Kinemage of the C-alpha trace (Angstrom):
@kinemage 1
@onewidth
@group {chain A} dominant
@subgroup {mainchain}
@vectorlist {calphas} color= white
{ca met a 1} P -5.860 23.797 -1.364
{ca glu a 2} L -4.608 26.457 1.037
{ca ile a 3} L -1.106 27.131 2.351
{ca arg a 4} L -0.813 29.440 5.338
{ca tyr a 5} L 1.161 30.087 8.473
{ca ile a 6} L 0.040 28.143 11.516
{ca asn a 7} L -2.067 30.122 13.963
{ca gln a 8} L -3.327 29.885 17.548
{ca ala a 9} L -6.395 27.922 16.454
{ca asp a 10} L -4.320 25.106 14.946
{ca asp a 11} L -3.970 21.919 16.974
{ca leu a 12} L -0.237 21.350 17.466
{ca phe a 13} L -0.909 17.654 18.170
{ca glu a 14} L -2.582 17.375 14.757
{ca ile a 15} L 0.484 18.948 13.161
{ca ser a 16} L 2.799 16.707 15.204
{ca asn a 17} L 0.802 13.730 13.920
{ca ile a 18} L 1.900 14.674 10.393
{ca tyr a 19} L 5.560 14.561 11.473
{ca glu a 20} L 5.049 11.224 13.234
{ca asn a 21} L 3.269 9.505 10.356
{ca ser a 22} L 5.617 10.952 7.779
{ca trp a 23} L 8.659 9.712 9.699
{ca lys a 24} L 7.148 6.248 10.061
{ca phe a 25} L 6.426 6.062 6.328
{ca ala a 26} L 9.318 7.923 4.689
{ca tyr a 27} L 12.108 6.595 6.912
{ca arg a 28} L 11.025 2.937 6.849
{ca gly a 29} L 14.086 0.895 5.898
{ca ile a 30} L 16.393 3.848 6.676
{ca val a 31} L 15.858 4.506 10.390
{ca pro a 32} L 15.590 1.418 12.644
{ca gln a 33} L 11.996 0.189 12.733
{ca asn a 34} L 11.957 -0.146 16.527
{ca tyr a 35} L 12.814 3.561 16.780
{ca leu a 36} L 10.042 4.505 14.343
{ca asp a 37} L 7.569 2.304 16.229
{ca ser a 38} L 8.510 4.011 19.498
{ca ile a 39} L 7.765 7.583 18.354
{ca pro a 40} L 5.132 8.770 20.830
{ca lys a 41} L 1.999 10.688 19.896
{ca gly a 42} L 2.611 14.413 20.184
{ca arg a 43} L 6.407 13.988 19.907
{ca trp a 44} L 6.869 17.300 18.051
{ca ala a 45} L 3.898 19.275 19.438
{ca asn a 46} L 5.908 21.365 21.882
{ca arg a 47} L 8.732 21.990 19.376
{ca ile a 48} L 6.681 23.415 16.521
{ca asn a 49} L 6.469 27.005 17.785
{ca arg a 50} L 10.158 27.463 18.562
{ca glu a 51} L 11.483 31.008 18.529
{ca gly a 52} L 12.724 32.052 15.087
{ca met a 53} L 10.953 29.199 13.295
{ca asn a 54} L 8.337 29.884 10.616
{ca asn a 55} L 5.717 27.164 10.234
{ca leu a 56} L 3.325 26.548 7.364
{ca val a 57} L 0.469 24.140 6.900
{ca leu a 58} L -1.092 22.864 3.700
{ca ile a 59} L -4.827 22.304 3.965
{ca glu a 60} L -6.910 20.238 1.565
{ca asn a 61} L -10.676 19.964 2.007
{ca gly a 62} L -10.447 21.421 5.504
{ca val a 63} L -7.795 18.935 6.683
{ca ile a 64} L -4.162 19.788 7.459
{ca ile a 65} L -2.262 17.284 5.315
{ca gly a 66} L 1.222 18.805 5.271
{ca thr a 67} L 3.521 21.077 7.191
{ca ala a 68} L 6.835 22.822 6.661
{ca ser a 69} L 9.195 24.913 8.736
{ca phe a 70} L 11.920 27.342 7.731
{ca cys a 71} L 14.188 29.914 9.329
{ca lys a 72} L 17.497 31.736 9.152
{ca ser a 73} L 20.183 29.067 8.842
{ca arg a 74} L 20.915 27.406 12.166
{ca trp a 75} L 24.512 26.763 11.023
{ca glu a 76} L 27.071 29.455 11.852
{ca gln a 77} L 29.134 28.876 8.704
{ca tyr a 78} L 25.986 29.431 6.596
{ca asn a 79} L 24.585 32.431 8.463
{ca asp a 80} L 23.648 34.236 5.234
{ca tyr a 81} L 21.430 31.330 4.103
{ca gly a 82} L 17.786 30.650 4.747
{ca glu a 83} L 17.077 27.087 5.837
{ca ile a 84} L 14.191 24.755 5.122
{ca val a 85} L 14.103 22.629 8.257
{ca ser a 86} L 11.288 20.258 7.382
{ca ile a 87} L 8.585 19.378 4.903
{ca tyr a 88} L 6.275 16.553 5.945
{ca phe a 89} L 2.987 15.124 4.696
{ca leu a 90} L 0.524 12.516 5.779
{ca pro a 91} L 1.532 9.395 3.805
{ca asp a 92} L -1.714 9.264 1.785
{ca tyr a 93} L -0.838 12.651 0.282
{ca met a 94} L 2.803 11.937 -0.617
{ca gly a 95} L 3.694 11.701 -4.277
{ca lys a 96} L 0.626 13.652 -5.414
{ca gly a 97} L 2.297 16.986 -6.153
{ca tyr a 98} L 1.451 18.776 -2.903
{ca gly a 99} L 5.107 18.895 -1.915
{ca asn a 100} L 5.935 21.077 -4.902
{ca tyr a 101} L 3.511 23.738 -3.667
{ca leu a 102} L 4.739 23.664 -0.080
{ca leu a 103} L 8.399 23.752 -1.134
{ca lys a 104} L 7.745 26.678 -3.482
{ca lys a 105} L 5.989 28.562 -0.677
{ca cys a 106} L 9.005 28.029 1.608
{ca val a 107} L 11.378 29.236 -1.104
{ca asp a 108} L 9.193 32.280 -1.838
{ca glu a 109} L 8.912 33.179 1.850
{ca leu a 110} L 12.671 32.881 2.378
{ca lys a 111} L 13.252 35.062 -0.673
{ca phe a 112} L 10.766 37.595 0.746
{ca leu a 113} L 12.774 37.571 3.995
{ca gly a 114} L 15.841 38.588 1.976
{ca tyr a 115} L 17.699 35.336 1.439
{ca asp a 116} L 19.216 34.589 -1.963
{ca lys a 117} L 20.600 31.220 -0.849
{ca ile a 118} L 18.762 28.358 0.836
{ca leu a 119} L 20.005 25.145 2.386
{ca leu a 120} L 18.379 22.009 3.691
{ca trp a 121} L 19.547 18.672 5.021
{ca val a 122} L 18.250 15.284 3.931
{ca leu a 123} L 19.181 11.765 4.969
{ca glu a 124} L 21.607 10.400 2.384
{ca asp a 125} L 19.590 7.180 2.063
{ca asn a 126} L 16.272 9.009 1.561
{ca leu a 127} L 16.399 8.734 -2.223
{ca arg a 128} L 12.774 9.753 -2.708
{ca ala a 129} L 13.333 13.073 -0.928
{ca arg a 130} L 16.630 13.647 -2.720
{ca arg a 131} L 14.991 13.175 -6.131
{ca phe a 132} L 12.196 15.561 -5.069
{ca tyr a 133} L 14.613 18.341 -4.097
{ca glu a 134} L 16.773 17.809 -7.195
{ca lys a 135} L 13.683 17.975 -9.415
{ca asn a 136} L 12.893 21.314 -7.776
{ca gly a 137} L 16.301 22.869 -8.468
{ca phe a 138} L 18.225 22.040 -5.295
{ca ile a 139} L 21.832 20.910 -5.757
{ca cys a 140} L 23.558 18.352 -3.538
{ca ser a 141} L 26.665 19.924 -2.025
{ca asp a 142} L 29.789 18.241 -0.689
{ca glu a 143} L 28.712 19.078 2.864
{ca tyr a 144} L 27.428 16.382 5.184
{ca ile a 145} L 26.878 15.705 8.851
{ca asp a 146} L 26.994 12.363 10.559
{ca asp a 147} L 24.040 11.575 12.753
{ca asn a 148} L 22.773 8.694 14.838
{ca ile a 149} L 19.057 7.976 14.920
{ca gly a 150} L 17.749 5.073 16.947
{ca gly a 151} L 21.249 3.631 17.353
{ca lys a 152} L 22.024 3.637 13.621
{ca asp a 153} L 24.753 5.819 12.147
{ca leu a 154} L 23.320 7.869 9.309
{ca arg a 155} L 24.581 10.672 7.119
{ca glu a 156} L 22.700 13.812 6.198
{ca val a 157} L 23.691 15.635 3.025
{ca met a 158} L 23.209 19.324 2.428
{ca tyr a 159} L 21.290 20.642 -0.567
{ca thr a 160} L 21.423 24.262 -1.666
{ca tyr a 161} L 19.352 26.541 -3.839
{ca his a 162} L 20.496 29.903 -5.211
{ca phe a 163} L 18.311 32.573 -6.765
């Protein structure tokens, strides 16, 4: 297993495929199915290398199976926080412990960048992800944002981690 920053040689469509398949698996029953079914191939490919975003990949046996992104908080009221924006895996690799390694790498990299507080947002109904973050020391705050994905009103809750 290897975790590293993405580089020029990485296929952004391959990384986007991880987002797409993860969404379709993890958000089934939460996000409307017709929305999940309509996610086009390459949906995230041109958004991966956004300015200010740090992107990691987790490689197992020469295959990119997971990806994560993190940055300085995108939320003005939390400008002294680091933010984990996403952690996604191909469905066949979910629940096998890889997420712990990728999350730890994000936390370590944010700490290296000088942050002593980290936040992330997770869909309130995504109980699997919430248990994962709680198991890894993240605390659910009272903060939330209302969102609408595929025509369905959803709530995202903020989790925080302090060193």
